[in-house]
N, C-alpha and C positions, 0 to 999 in steps of 0.2 A: 516131429512137428516142426521142428525149424525147417527142416528140408521140406517139407509140404508147401510151408509160406513162401520160402524163397523161389521154389519152383512156381508157385503162383505168380510171384512179382516178376521173375526174369525168365522163366522156361521157354517162352516164345516171342520175346521180346529183344534178343540179342543173338548178334551174328555168331553162332557157337562154333563155327568150322566141322571140325571132326569130332566133336565132343557131343554126346548126347546132353540134353539139359541136366538132366540128374548128376552126372559126373561131372558137368563143369560146374554146377553149383556146389558139388563136393570139394571139388579141387580147389577152387579160387574163392569163393564167396564164403562159406563157411569159415575158411582156415583164416583170411586176411581181414575179417571183420567182427571178433567175437562180442566186443562191447557194443556195435551199434545194434547187433540181432538180439543180445540181451535185454537192449533198451526198447526194442519192438516186443519183445515178449513180454514184458513189463506192462507196455501200453495195452497190450491184448488184454492181458489178466486184468487190468484196471477197467477195460470195457466191461468184459466179462462180469465182473462183480458189481457193478455199478447198474447194469441193465436194470430197466422196472425202477429204479429208485428217485430219490430227488436229487441226487447227485449226477444223474445220467448226463446232462446239459455240461456240466464241467469236464466230466470226464471224457467226451467227445472232442470237445475243444483239446484239452491237454492230449490227448492221446493222437489226435489229428497233428499236433504240431511235433510230436515225439515220432510219429510214423513217417511223416513227410521229411523231416531232418535226416532220420536214418537210411530212407530211401535214396536220397540226396548222396548219403555219404557212400554208401553202398555202390552207386553206381558212379561215383568219383574214383572209390579204390580199384575200380575195373579198369581205371585207366581209359574211359571212353572220353571223345572230344566234347569239352563244354557244353554247346550247343545242342547235343544229344542229352546229355543231363539235365540241361535246363529245359527243355522241350518236354522231357519225358517227366520230370517231376512236376512241372507247372499244370501239365494234362491229367496228372494222377492225384493232384492237390484239387484241382478243378472239381472232377469227376467226385473226388471225396466230399467236398462241401455242397456241393449241390445234393446229393443224395442225403448226406447227413441233414440239410436243411428241410427234405421234405419228409425225412422222420422225426424232426424234432417240431416243425410247424404244422405239419398236416398229418399227425398220427392218427386222430381217426379215420382219414381216409386210407391209410395205409394199412390199419387192421383191417377195414371193411374189404379192401380189395384182396386182403391175404385171405381172408374168410371167404370171399367169392369166387377166389383162385382168379382174379382179374384183376391185378395190381394196375396194370394199363388203364382202363377205364375208367378206374377210381383216380387216379393221379395225371389222366391224359394231358391236361393243361400244361402241368409243370415237367412232366418228363418231355413232352415235345419242344418246350422252352429251353430245356437244359440240353436237347439234344441239338436243338438248333445253334446253339449258343456255343456247343462243344465242334462242331462241325465247322462253323465259321471262325473259331480260334485255334484250332488245333490240324484238322483233317484237310482243308483247302490246299491246293498244290501252290507252292510258292510263299506258305505262312512263315514258315521257318527258313534260315538262312541257308540250310542244306535240304535235300531231299533225305528226311530222317521220317522212320516208318514210324507213328505214335499209332499204337494199339488202343482199339475204342474202351480206353478205362471206364468211360460212362456207363455202357454196357455191364461190364463185368463188375462195376458197384452196385448197380441196380440189382442185378443177378445175386450178387454176396450178399449186400444189405438188406435190401427190401425182400427178395424172394427166397433168403436164406438157401440160396445155391439150389434151388429148384426152378427152372426157367419155366416149368408148367403153370407156375403161381403169375406169370406175367399177362396170362391171357391169350386167347385165339387172334385178337386183333393188335399186338405186341408186333411193332414192325421189323424187329431183330436188329442184331448189331449194324453200326454206321459202315465198317468195314468188314 
């Protein structure tokens, strides 16, 4: 399970050279940062156990902090330049927060969209605002100090958290990833 989460986080985002993503994660990430990975697993377990309970909001806030810190630590341990780490972490955190806000403050619309298999229509204004902000802050050329490839973390979070990894739940009018 650890390997799956780490491949999701890093697999397509790093210049891996001659390594396949799985080999890279096994060789460099899993061996160098076990305490960070353990913290991430605890945060994910906390989220799963709190889902649907009164403690959900508190668990989201606590877990988001742990996960963001762990991702930052993992990137730092890989020896990436600070601007890459900062840009990646900021973009990932921004996406996580925007999607968590949709889940917390618009849960009825999320449920309706999931049931209708058209999350985009149910949350169109929220999703479009988040997409415009993400594009403006992270994907416009020259925003960051170097040309750093920032993945569309927002799309990934929307698919993962709102659509439960089922892109068809986004509906036929969803515009797709920004990049």
